[in-house]
Each structure stands twice: as structure tokens, then as C-alpha cells.
N, C-alpha and C positions, 0 to 999 in steps of 0.2 A: 358847894355841893356839886358834884359832877353831873353832867347831863346824861340821863340814861338813854339806852338805845330806843326805848319806847317814846321818849320825848322828841326824837329827831323825826322830821317829816321829810320823806324822800321826794325829790324833784328831779326830772330828767335833765341831762346836760343839753345845752343848746344844740350841740352837734347831733344829738339823737332826735331832734324834732323831725317829725314826718308830716308833710303837708296833707297827705291823704288821711292820716289819723286825725289831724286837727280839724279838717273839714267834716269828717264823719262825726266828730264830737260836737261841733257847733251846728250840725244839721238838726239837732233837736231844738225846738223852739224855746224850751225852758233854759237850756244851756246858753243859747244865743242871747237870750234876755239877760242872763247873769253877766255875760261878757259885756253887754251894752251898759249895764249898771256899773260895772267895774271900770268902764272907759273914762270915768271922771278922774282917774289917777289916784284915788284914795283907797285906803284899806277899809274893808267892810267886815263886820262881824258875820259869821256864818248864820247865826240865828236871825239877824236882821234881813239878810238876803232872802231867807225862807219866808219871813213874814211879808216882805214887800211883794213876793211872788205868790203869796197865799198858798203855799204848799207845806206839807208836814216837814218838820225838821229832819226826819230820817230821809225823806225824798231829797231835800236840799243837800244833805251830806253826801248822798249818792252822786248827785250831779256834780258837786264840787270835787269829789274824788276823781271822777272821770276827766274833768277839766284840768286838774293838777297833773294827773298821769299823762295827759296829752301834751303838757308843757305850757298850757295857756295861763295858768294861775300859779301864784305862790301862796302857800299857807304858812302863817307864822303863829306859833303857839305863844300865848301870853296867859300864864296860869291855866285855868280851865277853858279859856276862850280861844277861838281860832280866828285870826284876822286874815282875810283873803284879799289879794291884789292881783291885778293883771300884770303879766310879765312883758310889759310893753317894749322895753329896750331889748330884751332877749329875742322876742318875736320879730321886731324890726330888723335886728342884726341878721337874722336868718331868712326872713321873708319880708323885705321892704314893702310897705304899703298895706300889709295884711290887717294890721290893727285898725287902720282907718276904714277899711272895707267892712270889718266886723262890727265896728261901733257906729257906723253911719246912721243907724236907725235911732240914735240918741236925739 
């Protein structure tokens, strides 16, 4: 069965990463905490991140969307679930050392 346009999740190209946008995005304490949790290198379920942060799922989805649009995270669809991971290699290729700074609170 072909993948529909709706099933594709858009992610910015590494060349389009903008440091000012990234820093504004992680300036929110909730989003910075999400980045720190993703710093373990594993994929996390969207709902699990919301539960760990004790925020409503809709609020978690909003924050994850902003992180994805800034280029910080990758979202992978698996059925009805969304798996979130940090784009560590992409971020390091564009801004060496940034991931270490963002995840230092771990």
C-alpha cells in the first residue's frame, strides 16, 4: 500500500537549520526538558514524553511540533504512534557541540 501524503512527516533539511530559531525553540523550559530526555539516544513515544513531563498530550504535541519544525527532533510514524528522537548527527554536523550543551542538564 503506498504511503499517503498525510503519512509523511516533514522535517527541515540540515542546511536549513537556523541557530537563532533553534535557541528560541529550546528557550522554553518544557522543550528544553524534552531535548534532555531525548539525549539518551533512544526513540520515545509522544505520549510517554507528555506523561513524564506531566503535561496534557495536546500540549506535548504542540511542543514536539515546534521542536521538529526547528530541526531538533525527528518524528517517525509507526501505525498510530509517533516515535520521537533527537537529530543528534544532523545537529552536530551543522553546529558541533550544540547537542552536548543542550543535554548537559541530564
